[in-house]
C-alpha positions in Angstrom: -117.7 97.2 -157.1 -120.6 95.3 -155.4 -120.6 91.6 -155.5 -123.5 90.0 -157.4 -125.9 88.0 -155.2 -126.2 84.4 -156.1 -129.9 83.9 -155.2 -132.8 85.9 -156.5 -136.3 85.9 -155.0 -138.7 85.1 -157.8 -141.8 84.6 -155.8 -142.8 85.6 -152.2 -146.0 85.0 -150.2 -146.3 86.2 -146.6 -148.9 85.3 -144.0 -149.5 86.1 -140.4 -146.9 83.6 -139.1 -145.3 82.1 -142.2 -143.4 83.1 -145.3 -142.9 81.2 -148.5 -140.4 82.1 -151.2 -139.1 80.6 -154.4 -135.4 81.4 -154.9 -133.4 81.0 -158.1 -129.7 80.1 -158.0 -128.4 82.5 -160.6 -125.3 80.3 -161.3 -127.2 77.0 -162.0 -130.7 78.2 -162.7 -132.2 75.7 -160.1 -135.2 76.9 -158.1 -135.6 76.3 -154.4 -138.7 76.6 -152.1 -138.1 78.1 -148.7 -140.7 78.2 -145.9 -140.5 79.9 -142.6 -143.2 79.1 -140.0 -142.8 80.5 -136.4 -139.3 79.5 -135.4 -138.8 76.8 -138.0 -137.7 76.8 -141.6 -137.1 74.5 -144.5 -135.5 74.5 -147.9 -136.0 72.1 -150.8 -135.3 72.1 -154.5 -138.4 72.3 -156.7 -138.8 69.2 -158.8 -140.7 68.6 -162.0 -143.0 65.6 -162.7 -139.9 63.5 -163.6 -138.1 64.3 -160.3 -135.6 66.6 -162.0 -134.8 70.1 -160.6 -136.9 73.0 -162.0 -134.6 75.4 -163.8 -135.3 79.0 -164.8 -134.5 80.1 -168.4 -131.3 82.2 -168.6 -133.1 85.4 -169.6 -135.5 85.1 -166.6 -132.6 84.9 -164.1 -131.3 88.4 -164.6 
């Protein structure tokens, strides 16, 4: 039986030398923004206007 992946890509935007993705942690529902530019990359949690992590609704995670 295949193991379920923890992170799901919910948005992806690709350019000539960069890639931006929003990932959803399927265990916690928290969304993360990843950016790859050239040889560098970064990851950060998406935050709402109150500084709390953005969470996907349960039904949207599957």
